[in-house]
Residue, then its C-alpha position, 0 to 999 in steps of 0.5 A: x375182740x379176743x384182746x378186750x380183756x387184756x386191754x381193759x384198763x385196771x380199776x382206778x385207785x386212790x392213795x391216802x396217807x395219814x399221820x397216826x400215833x406218830x407213824x405214817x399210815x398209807x392206804x390204797x383203795x378203789x376210787x369212789x365215783x366222782x359223785x355218789x351216795x355216802x355209802x359208796x365211800x365206805x370201801x375207802x373209809x373201811x380201808x383207812x379204818x382197817x389200816x389204823x386198827x392194824x397199827x393200834x393192834x401192833x402197838x398193843x402187842x408191842x406193849x405185851x398185850x394180846x388180842x383175844x378176838x378169834x374166829x368163832x369167838x362171837x360173843x359180841x355178835x350174839x347180844x350187842x346192839x352193834x350201832x351202825x350209821x345211816x350210810x352203813x345201814x343203807x349199804x347193808x340193805x343193798x348187801x341183803x338185796x344182793x344175797x342169793x336165795x335162799x340166804x336172802x330170804x333167811x336173812x330177811x326173816x332174821x331181821x323181821x324176827x329181831x325187829x319184832x322182838x325189839x318192838x315187843x320190848x318197847x325199844x324199836x321206837x327209842x332206837x329209831x327216833x333217838x331223843x336228842x336229849x338222851x344222855x350217856x347214862x340213858x343210852x347205856x341203859x337202852x343198850x343194856x336192855x337190848x343186850x338182855x334180849x339176846x338178839x343175835x346178829x342176822x349175819x352171824x353164820x356158824x359162829x363167824x361173821x357172814x359179811x366180814x369184808x363189809x362189816x360195820x365200823x364198830x365191828x372192825x374196831x371192837x377188839x379186846x385184850x381181856x379174856x374172851x369169856x368176859x365178853x359174855x357180859x361186857x356191862x358187868x365184866x371188866x372188858x378191856x378193848x384196845x384204845x383206838x386213835x380214830x372214831x370213824x363212825x362218829x366222823x361218818x355221822x358228822x359228815x352225813x349231817x353236814x352233807x344231807x342237812x339233817x340230824x344223824x344217829x346210829x341204830x342197832x344193826x338189826x334196825x338197819x333195813x328199817x332205817x334205810x327204808x325210812x330215809x331212802x330218799x335222803x340216803x340216795x342223794x349224791x354228793x361230791x366224793x372228794x369233798x366228803x372224803x376230805x371232811x371225813x378225814x378231817x373229822x378223824x383228825x379231830x378224834x385222834 
């Protein structure tokens, strides 16, 4: 029995190579279960996203641009809607459930408070039950109304992300080269985000629609627990992981 730990098999991994911006991006990550929920593929998808973001940042810096985002610079966490896909919402619900007390209770209280603010402003229903006819201008107006409420991300701790390794796609991809102070109001100021060749959240929505057979849309992160509970049965449905991963990567290619 003394040898059990040393004889344990290492976790299985999967390696994926993509051609992005004319370069090969290689990613090695933990292998998802053969059949699992969509959120169980997020660690793999995040690893791919991070690798592509790193490539885009290198390209931007080679062109003479510098990323302004730094630890402690949390303007985008202090009022932005931060859209998350349904599988990400379910993953966030599980994350909150795993938090130790008293942090779990504090985080849940933050979610409850923020949802109440959205409800009082008449925005909760508009985000949870998205009108399929909503156009880009109307979506921007909704986001601007949300921004004015000044709702801080429930995971923000001392000016830094408290769930950095498990943060949503949009948080991983939102990097700017404009002065940090402009992020105080991106609806007015000329903020310059780095252009990225993939849209992982959009790919996640398309794969989710095809896999689950229902329309999918993002919601602000503060509504993640609400959405995860409302669609729990659907989001707990397992699927073939290899098939889902191939479809997701294909959708990434369509956006590159």
